[in-house]
C-alpha positions, 0 to 999 in steps of 0.5 A: 803224153797224158793219161787219166785213170778213174775208178768208181768203187769201194765204200765212202773214204773216211778221214780222221781230219774230218773229225777234228773240224767243226764247220757251220756254214752253208755251201753247195759242192759242184765237185760231187758229181760221181765218177767222171773222167778228168783230163789233164793236157800236160801231165798224168793225173790219177783221179779216183772217186769212191763213195762220193770222195774224190781223190786227186793224185798229182805226179811227182814232176809237173810243168816248170813255171818262173817268176820275174821280178817287176817292181819293189814297192816302197822306198826305204829312204822316204816317207812311203816306207812300210813300217810293218806290213800286216797284209797285201792285196791288189785290184783289177787295175794293178794298184797295190794295197798294203796294210801298215800295222805299225803306221795305222794306215793303208798305203796304195801304190801303182803297178810300178811301185809309186805311192798313189795315196794313203788311206786313213791315219792312226786313231779310233774314229771314222777313217782311222785305224789302230792296227790294220792286219787284214785286207780283202775285197767284197766287190769294189769295197776294200775290207780292212780288219782293224785288229785293235779297233775291233772292227771291219772297216769298209773303204772304197777303191779311191779311199773313201770311208764307207763305214765299219762293222763290229768284229772283235779284237784280233792280234794274229795273222792271217786276219783275213782269208779270201777264197777267190770269190769277191762275194765272201771272205773269212775274218779271224775271230779271237778272244776269251772264247777262242782261247778255249775253243781255238781260233776260228774265222767268220764268213763275211759277205757284202751284207755284213758278218754272218753267223757262219764260222769255220774252226781251224784244226788244232792238231790233236793227232800231231805231237805237241808243237811246243814245250810249255813251262809253268813257274818262274815268271809265269808260262813260257813256251818253247817251239819244238823245231819241225813239230807237225802243225796244220796248214790251212786255207778256205775255198769258195763255198765254205770249204776248209782246206787243210793238211798236216804240214808233215805230209802232202795230203790236202783235204777239203772238208764240207759244212758237215765236217765230211771229207769230199776231196783229197789232193796229194803229191809225192814229196821226199822226206828231208832230214831235220838239221841238228843245229836248230834242235840243239839251239831250242834244247839249249834255250829250254835247258837255260830256262830250267837252270834259271827256274829250278822249280819250273814244270815243263811238259814235255820235260825235255825238248823232243827231237823230230827227225824230218822237216815239215813238208808244207808251208802255207796254203792260200787261195788266189783271186782266180780260185787257184790253190797255192801250196808252199812246200819244201824241196830237195836240193835236186828239185831246186836245181831242176827248177832253177832260180834266176829272178824268181826267188833267191836272186832278188835285188835287196835280199831279205830275210823271212820272219824277221831279220834276226830269225835263226836258221829254223823252220822260219826259213822255209822260203829259202828252200821252198817251191810253190805248187799251183793247183786248179780248183779241182786240185790238179797240178798246174805248175811249180816254181821256186818260192821267193824269200818272204815275211812268213807272217804275211800271206802272198796275194796272187791274181792272174799272172801277178804274185805279190810278196812281202819281204823284210829288208833293212828293218822295214817291209817291202812288197815285191811284184812278180810276173808269173811265167807259165811253162809247158 
């Protein structure tokens, strides 16, 4: 039994998030068509339209999907090993492309995980990379964000060098964010200006980089994410366990899609900074563990003892009582929105696991082998919600353990995830099995 409720009433909804974002891009929004009935064939979805803002309320329970492991890419014992993955993508033929930031090249594998070719080598000339951190498609052209060479390199599917566009130094990931439309992608911008204004992303089309940019939310409404100390050896920062931050991605047409990660309340922001769509789903609060907080508090106290003149803001490690709910957001090649979120033990038991998440051959630890049990271990207790382009829930599945610095890539019924095993990275390829 399915039902949809639609209400058309009230004044335009407002969002404080919209005031945090400055967006300078062109777009046309097909969603703003007023009040119209939506249908969901399998679950109850409530859609309200008020003052031009569409509110999508997803149910607490949805269709259960599964992941089946098909292949593990890169043999740790031979020359195909990935030293440090910066990004992963795939093409329509199922070939897998991995930017190896440490080796300075792009490795290409077939759908079964066998090496087909390598693209480039370490260096600064044509056909060379120093630190490839991002991959994205503009039609048949593979765009490689080469962070240390400060450029966007263009490569054909068979590995031929097509040229490069100047871009600027980039040292953090995700370096490229795709929107599901191969006519555009967004490349991260960093540098002296971004240290003041915050990092942002520049829209790139087949004609080259544009002046259209998307600025990221800086979390002005959330508590500080770190304790900052001045003194001793200079500036030191200590992450506050479970402190709210922003989860974000972009959608086709130039929309910032963002949510505070302590709430399941996703907001679509248009070019004017206006909220045009919100998406939410009930999510239970999960109490933060005291051991992680104690580890962080002890590290701060040890620093203060070693540097008695240091000034720290705030002066003590704050205690956050609940865990972050959301992990990463990303848009796949089909325009679906993926939401990584924490799950209760009861929900995980309902979803099961099997091949999908924690029983992968080879194990793997998120965010580095020696990472403490903290927020970096989100993948061990997470699930993935898959939403359609309007924000309606399609399905939920257990999330694979992954390297959190590298966004997954999904296309059709395939999911590609980077995991860290034995000090090196591998790519795991999953088949997405839809439930009913």
